[in-house]
N, C-alpha and C positions, 0 to 999 in steps of 0.2 A: 747550425742555425735551424730554427723551427718556424713553421707557418701555422697560423690559425686561419681557417678558411670556412666559408659558407657556400654550400652548393644549393642550387635551385633544382628541384626534382620535377618530374613530369606532371605530378599532381599539384604543382605549385607550392609544395611544402619546402621548408628550408632545413638543411642538415649542417651542423657545425662539427668540425673536427680539427685535429692537429696532425702534422706530418713534417718530415725533414725534406721531402721531395714532392712538391705540390703537383707537378705534371704527372709523375708516376702514380701518385695516390688517386688523382682524378681518373686516370685511365683504369685503375683497379675498380673504382666505383662504377664507371661506365660499363665495364666488363662483367659486373655483377659479383665481383670478388672483394668489394670494399666494405662489406658488413651487411647485416640483415636488413637494416632500414633502407639503404640505397639499392639493395638488390630488389626489394619489393617496390620501391617508389621510383626507380629509374632516374639516376642523376643525369641532368642535362648540361649544366655548366657551372663553373666557379663564378660566383657573383661578388665575392669579397675575399680578400686575404690581407694579412698583416704579418710582418716578420718579428720574430722574438729570438733573443740571444741564446736561450736555453729552454729545456723541456719544462722546467718549473714555471717560468713566467708564461710560457705558451699554455700550459695546463690551467693556470689560474685565469688567464684571459678566456680560454674556452669555456670554463664554468660561468664566467661573467656573461658571456654572450648567450650561452644556453639558458640562463636565467631570465633573459629579456623576453618580453612578449613579442609577437609577430610584428606589430606596428613599430616597435623600437628597433627590431632587427632590420626592417625595411629602411628606416631612417639611417641606420648605421651604414647599410649598403649604399645609400644615396649620398653619404658623406655629410649628413645633417647632424649627426651626433658623434 
């Protein structure tokens, strides 16, 4: 099982990614080991996640979410879309 997730960072930016273990991955981001973006921006919390059966569907969904503008991502987080 895979998860697509959105993190809120200290500067209020949003980061989207995929993982097989959401808790582990979030802890990696918080420790500064989750990638360059979240190392610089400081991940605060997971604000959205959804489950996917395989890497392919998770990757496709990640790209869909990454293509959204900030306003649309905030609506997604709030469950409005």
